[in-house]
C-alpha positions in Angstrom: 209.9 260.7 84.5 207.2 260.0 85.9 204.0 259.6 84.4 201.2 262.3 86.3 198.7 261.2 89.0 195.8 261.9 86.5 197.7 259.2 84.0 199.3 256.8 86.5 195.0 256.2 87.5 193.5 256.0 84.0 191.6 258.7 85.2 192.9 262.1 83.7 190.6 264.3 84.8 191.8 263.4 88.5 188.2 262.5 89.9 188.1 261.8 93.9 186.3 259.0 94.7 183.3 258.9 96.8 182.4 256.4 99.3 178.5 257.2 97.3 179.9 256.0 93.8 181.1 253.0 92.6 181.7 253.6 88.5 181.2 251.8 85.5 185.4 250.2 84.4 186.7 251.3 88.4 189.4 249.1 89.1 188.8 246.7 91.9 191.8 247.7 93.3 191.8 250.9 94.4 195.1 252.5 95.8 195.0 255.8 95.3 193.6 257.2 98.6 192.0 260.4 97.3 191.4 260.1 93.5 189.4 257.2 91.4 191.4 254.5 89.4 189.7 253.0 86.5 190.8 250.1 84.4 191.2 251.9 81.2 191.7 256.2 79.8 188.2 255.5 78.0 186.4 254.8 81.4 188.1 257.3 83.3 186.9 259.8 80.4 183.4 258.3 80.5 183.0 259.0 84.8 184.2 262.6 83.5 181.1 262.7 81.0 178.8 261.3 83.3 180.0 264.7 86.0 180.0 266.9 83.1 176.4 265.8 81.9 175.1 265.6 85.8 176.4 269.3 86.0 174.0 270.5 83.3 170.9 269.1 85.0 171.4 269.3 88.8 173.6 272.3 88.8 172.2 273.7 85.7 175.4 274.9 84.4 175.1 276.2 80.8 178.6 278.1 80.6 182.2 276.4 80.2 183.1 279.1 83.2 179.8 276.8 84.9 181.2 274.3 83.9 185.2 274.6 85.0 184.0 276.9 88.3 181.8 273.7 89.4 184.9 271.3 88.9 187.7 273.0 89.8 186.4 274.9 92.5 188.4 278.4 93.4 189.5 276.6 97.0 191.1 274.4 95.9 192.6 276.2 91.7 193.3 279.0 90.0 189.8 278.3 88.2 189.8 281.9 86.3 193.6 280.5 84.3 192.1 276.6 84.0 188.4 278.9 82.7 191.0 280.4 80.0 193.4 277.4 79.0 190.7 274.8 78.6 188.9 277.4 76.1 192.0 278.7 74.3 192.8 274.4 73.8 188.9 273.9 72.9 188.1 277.4 70.7 185.1 278.5 73.0 184.2 281.2 74.6 184.1 280.9 78.6 180.5 283.0 78.6 178.7 281.3 75.2 176.2 278.5 76.0 176.8 275.4 75.3 174.9 271.9 74.2 175.3 269.7 77.2 177.8 267.0 76.9 175.6 264.2 75.7 174.6 266.4 72.5 177.9 268.3 71.7 180.2 265.6 71.4 182.5 267.2 69.0 182.7 270.4 71.1 182.8 268.6 74.4 185.7 266.3 73.2 187.4 269.7 72.7 186.8 271.0 75.7 188.3 267.1 78.1 191.3 267.0 76.1 191.4 270.9 76.9 191.0 269.9 80.8 193.0 266.5 80.2 195.7 269.5 79.2 195.2 271.3 82.3 195.5 267.8 84.4 198.1 266.7 83.2 200.4 269.1 82.1 200.5 267.0 78.5 198.1 266.4 75.5 195.5 263.2 75.5 195.3 261.4 72.5 191.8 262.0 71.0 190.8 259.1 70.1 190.5 257.3 73.8 188.0 260.9 74.8 186.1 259.5 71.8 185.8 256.2 73.0 184.6 257.5 76.6 182.2 259.6 75.1 180.6 256.5 73.4 180.8 254.6 76.6 178.8 257.6 78.1 176.1 258.2 75.8 177.0 256.5 72.5 175.3 253.3 71.2 178.5 250.5 71.0 
């Protein structure tokens, strides 16, 4: 059975390519036309945490529902189902105010695990998500 695209690319949340962004940990070879490829899963998670933090700072996302509507807009996704799935996996109310990704490691690791599940159809290795958070915001 073929691995999901996000896992093959070490890009578990399926971050799209942008000609304006080069990510830390991005693979030198970019063979996927649409999605960024990373050297490791930790760097893929790091990029996701950085994007989610940008959603907070630049777009005033404060609730899970706001974050997911920006991440997976209804024009391309069943956004309501995405929100429900992540809320259930992470154990958060979709409309409760969340801490910023930078300050809420415990809850954001669960949220990203839920996003990984939606994007790839399987649960992630949580320690890799934690590595990605550390790469994004921690002191290593």
